[in-house]
N, C-alpha and C positions, 0 to 999 in steps of 0.2 A: 504493499499499500504506499503510494508515493507521499501523499499528504495524510498524515496520521494524527494530527493535532489541530483543533479548532483555531488555536492561536498561531499556527504556521501560516500567517497571512500578514498583510501590512496594516499598520496602525490606522491609516486613513479610512479603511473599510469600517472599522469600529466607530471612529469619530463621525463618519457620515451616517452610519446606521443609528447612532444615538439620536441624531437630529430627525431621521425618518421616524424612529419610534415615538418621539415626543411631538412631532409637528406634522408628519406626512404619512401616517400609517394607512391612510386610505388611497394612496397613489399606486398605480400599476405601471410597470415599465417593461420594455423589451430591449435586450442587448443582442449584439451580433459579434461573432468572432471574425478576425481578418488576419491573414498571413500576408505581409507586405513584400517580402523580398525573395520568396522561392516560387517556383512554377507550380501550376496545378498538378495534382497527383502526388506531391511531396508527402503529405500527411495521410491521404486516404488509405494506404495500406495498413495504417495503425489505428483506424477508426474504431474497431472493436475493442482494442486494448485501452484506447483513450476513454471510450464509453464506459468500460468496466471500472476504470480508475475513478471516473467521475461519479459513477453510481455508488462506489464505496464511501463517498463523502457522507452518505446517510448514517454511517456508523459513528461519526464524530459527535462529541459532546464536551462541554467545558468541564475540565477537572477542577477540583477544589483549589489547586495551586494556581491555575490560570485565573479563576475567579478572584482570588485574593490579590493576584498581581494587578489585574485590571481595576480592582477596588482601590488599590494603593495609588493609582494615578489621580491627581487632584481635580480632574475636569469631568469625570464621569459621575452622573447621579446614581444613587442607590437603586432607583426604579429601573434604570437600564441594566445595571449589573444583575438585578434579580431576573429580568427578562432573559439575559444571556445564559443564565444558569439552566434554563429549561428549553433554550433555542436548539432546533435541529435543522439541518439542511435536508431538503427533499428533492434530490436531483431527478428522480424518476418522474416526478410531477412537473418540474419546472425547466428541465434542460433537455434539448433535443440534439443529438449528434447525427449527422447525415452527410451525404456527398452532394454538393451543389451542382447546378447545371454546367458551370464553367470548369468543373473538375476539382475545385478546391474543397477541402474539408469545411463543412458548415457546422457551427455550434450556435444554437439560438437559446436564449434564456428569456422566459416570458412569465410574468406573474406579479404578485404584490412586491413592491420595492423592498419592504421590510424583510420579506422572505428570500429575496433573490440577490440582495446587494453583496453578500459574502462569497458569491460564487466566482467572481472574476479572477482573483489572485490564485486560488488553488487550481482552477481549471487551466490557466495559463502555465503555471508551474508544472502541472501534469503533462500538458502537450509538449512542453520543452523537454522534459525529462524522458518521456516515452520516445520521442524522436532521437534524442542523443543516445539513449540506451540501445536503440536498434541499429545504430551505426556499426559498421564492420568492426571497428576497433573499440575496445573498452578497457577499463582499468579498475582495480579494486578501490582506488581513490574516488573515482567518479560514481561507481555503482555498488560498492560494497558497503562497509560500515567503518566507523572510526576505530574499531578493535581489530581491523585487518583480518577478518575471518575468511576472506576470499581465497579459495584454494589455488586460484590461478596466479596469485601474487608470487613473484619469484624473488624479489629483492626489495624489501621495504625498510624504512627507518622511521623512528619517531623523533620529533624535535619539539620540545615544549608540549608534549603530549598530543601533538597533531601528527596524524598519519601522512607521511609524504611518500607516496608510491613511486617506485622507480621502474615499473613494469610496462609502461607504454609511453608513446610519444605524447599523448594528450596530457598525462599527469606531469611529465617532465617539463613540458612547455608551461603548463599552468603554474607549477611551482616556481619556475624561473621568473615568470611574469609577476607573480605575487611578491617574491623576494625583491625584484627590481623596483616595484612600486613603493615598497616600504623604504628601501634605500633612498629612493628619489625624494620622498616626503621628509624623511628624517634628516636629510642633508640640506633641505630648503631653509634659507636664512631669514626670510621675512616672518615676523610674528603674526599670530592670529589666524593662521590657516587651519581650518577644521573641515572634515568631510565625514559622510555617513554612507553606509550600505543601503542602497535602494534597489537591490537586485533580485527580490523574491520572484517576481513575475516571469523573468526570462533566465533564471539560473540554469546552469548546466545540469545540476542535480542538487538535491537538498543536502546531501553529504558535502558536496563541494562548497556550497554557500556557507554551511556551518564551519568548515575548515577555514575558509577565508576570514569569516568574522572572528573566529577564535584566534587566529594568528594575528590579525590586526589589533585586536584588543590587548594582546600580550606584548606586541612589538612596535606599535605605532602610536605614540601619544596624541597625534593629530586626529586619530579616529575616535569620534565621539558618540557614535550610536548607529542604530539600524532601524529600518522601517519594519523589520520582521519582529512581531510581538514575542513570539516564542524564543527567538534567539536573544532578544533584549532581556527577557526574563532569565534565561539560562546563564547568560554571561554578565549579568548585572550592568547592562548598558541602558542608555536612554532610548526608549522607543520614539521614533520621529515620523511625523506626518500629520497633515490636516485634512485637505479636501482634494478631490479629483475632478476631472472635467464633467463627469456624470452629474455632479451636484448642481453645477450651473446649467447643464443641459436640461435637466428635469424642470427647472424653474421656467424654461421657455414655454412649457406646456401648462403651467399652473397659474401664471399671471400674464399680464400684458407683456409681449416679447421685449418691448423697449425698456421695461422695468425689471427684467429678469436678473440681471447682474446685481442691481442694487438690492433686490429682494433677497437674493442668495446671501449677500454680505450681511444684510440686517438680521436675517434668520440665524446666521452663524454667530453673530454677536449676541443675540438673545440667548442662544444655547450655552455659549462658553464664556460669556461675561469677561472677555479680555484674554482668556487662555487660548492656546492653539491659534496664535494670531498671525499666521502666514497665509496670505491670500493667493490662490492660483490666478494667473493674470492673462491667459491667452485663449480661452475657450472660443471667443469670437474675435480674436486678434487683440494685440496689446493696445493699440490706439483707442479702440472702442472701450476697452477696460478703463483706461485712464480718464476717459470722459465721465465715467460713472464713479471713479475712485476719487471723490471730492475731498474737501478738507476734513469733513466728519470721518469718512472711512480711513483716510490717510493717517489721521491722528489715532484712530481706534485700533487699527491693525499694526502689528509689529513690522511687517514688511511684505514682500511679494515673492512668488516663485516663478521662474522662467522655465518653460517647457517646450518652446519652439522658437524658430526664428534666429536671427543673429544675436548672440548673447551680448556683444559689445553695444550694438544699437539699443537693445532692450535696457541695458543697465544705464547707458547714458540718458535715455528718455526718463527712466525712473528717477535718477538723481535730479534731472532738470524739473521733473514734476514736483518733487518734494521742495525744491528751492522756490518754485513759483508759489507754492502754498505757504512759504515762510517756515518750513519744517527743516531742521538740520538733518541732512541725509545720513550723517554719522550716527544718528540715534535710531536708524532703521536698518533692516537687514534685507539683502538681496540673496535669494536662494536659487542657485543654478542646478538644473536637473535634466537637461536635455542632451542625451547621448554623450555625457561627459566621460573623459578618461582623466587620469591623474595629470598628464601633461597639460591638457587644456585647463583643468581646474587651477593648477599652479600659475599658468599664464594669466588667467582672469584675476587671481588674487594679487599677483604682482601689479596688475594695472589698476585695480580698484581699491587696494589697501590704503586706508587713510581717507578715502572719499565716501565710503559706505561700508557698513559691516556686511560680510559675505559668509556664506556656507555653501557646501557642495554635496549633492546627493548623487552618487555614482552607482549605476545599475549594472547593465549588461557587461560593460567593460571591466567590471569588478568580479562578478559572479559567473561570467561565462566567457572568460578569456583563457581558453585552454587549447587554442590552435584550430578550433572548428568554427566555421562561419555561423554565428548565432542567428536564430530566426527572429525576425521583427514581427512579433505577434501582439495583437491587442484584442480586447473585448470592450466595445463601446456601446453606450446607450443610443438607440435610434428612435424610440418612441416612449412616450410617457402620458399619463392622464389619470383622471379619476373615473372610476366605473369603466364603462365601455367607451368613453371619450378619449381614445388613444390618439395622440397627435404626434407628428414627426418632430424630432429635435435633432440638433446638429452641433458638431464641433467643427469650427472653421480652421482655427489654428493660424500660425504664422510660417509654417513650413510645408513644402511640397510633400504629398503622400500621407498626411496626417488627418485628412478630412474623412468623415463618415456621416452619410445621410442617406435615407431610403427615398427621399422625395425631392426631386430637382426643383419643383416649383417652390417648396418651402425654403430650400437653400437660397434661391434667388431673393425671396422675401426677406430672409434673415440678413443677407448681405445689404439689402436696401435699408432695412431698419437701422443697422449699425454702421451705415455709411462705409461699407467695405467695397473697394474697387474691384472690378472683375480681374481675376488673375488667370493667366494662361495655363497654369498647372492645376487649376481647380478640377476636382474629380467630377466627371460627368455621370 
């Protein structure tokens, strides 16, 4: 069983689910899976295995230890914690795995938002690991366990209690990359650089993600946390995360579209009262976000997260926006999380150090850097509404290839509402 714990997921799923529990328990949603960078037929041979792994999620339930850890976080109300104690995933009811007409693997999730919101991260982790496991080469590091019980392992060593397998090209490459990353960060001279693991969704395997997190926690002082709640709990790290695109997307179907971003920010503030104060900024493009991110919200939130577009352009605009509002940018935080690697994160810190506080969430290039081309896989909300009134929703983003929408007419309307110019790379 690839995902064997309810908390083997990212914090932002729980932080959004808490809002859904308190404010939007009557909302229904639909999500769709997309593979961005591999041809049709890549995943379909593994459809049955993926389906079986997804169906096994019905076995998960919160342990007492997980409940107590979530209770220890200062921003979750007891009513939500009590709900989680009894919450169960129901994949056989809400998830469909099939082959699409274009030959790609299809995964649809459809049902109450409260019941379906936790599916995204474990399903993506399952797809990634099933694919990697079925590659011709494998190793005990990637697919065994931390006690090295794989009989095929010919030559392994332990370093700070971490299994470093020497029995395949994948593990050798992954180990070298990890050690090189740590050496690069530890030799960096400018103060204040911090980064976190954001790699659960596209990890090479759960064992490899745990190996990376454990090694970083022991050997890299600049490593400050992980989005993965289970690993944060296990290794006494800070769980990191706030909101995802689906949160802003759902609001498009629940209020007047032009008010959707402001409503999302206000509902977040109502829920968390100043905690979890990093706002995602690119659901319908950063320029449109800044028009809604007025003095009230700019003072209320601790900072913003960049997840698409040019990071330098984004940060320069964010700094200018704070200055126009007479807010000192050095009191705010810019979080970078779009396809980062260590080299790019260090470059950005060198450029913006002293101008604004920064932090970095590194995902695929941290937990799937083992010498195999990682899959760019996503699950995005495409419809939302109350009752049977299911309306299209969309993420437009600031980067090519990151758009998802089922309704071209709605996409045109959304771009008009938020004054987004026609872009030649826009998905048809």
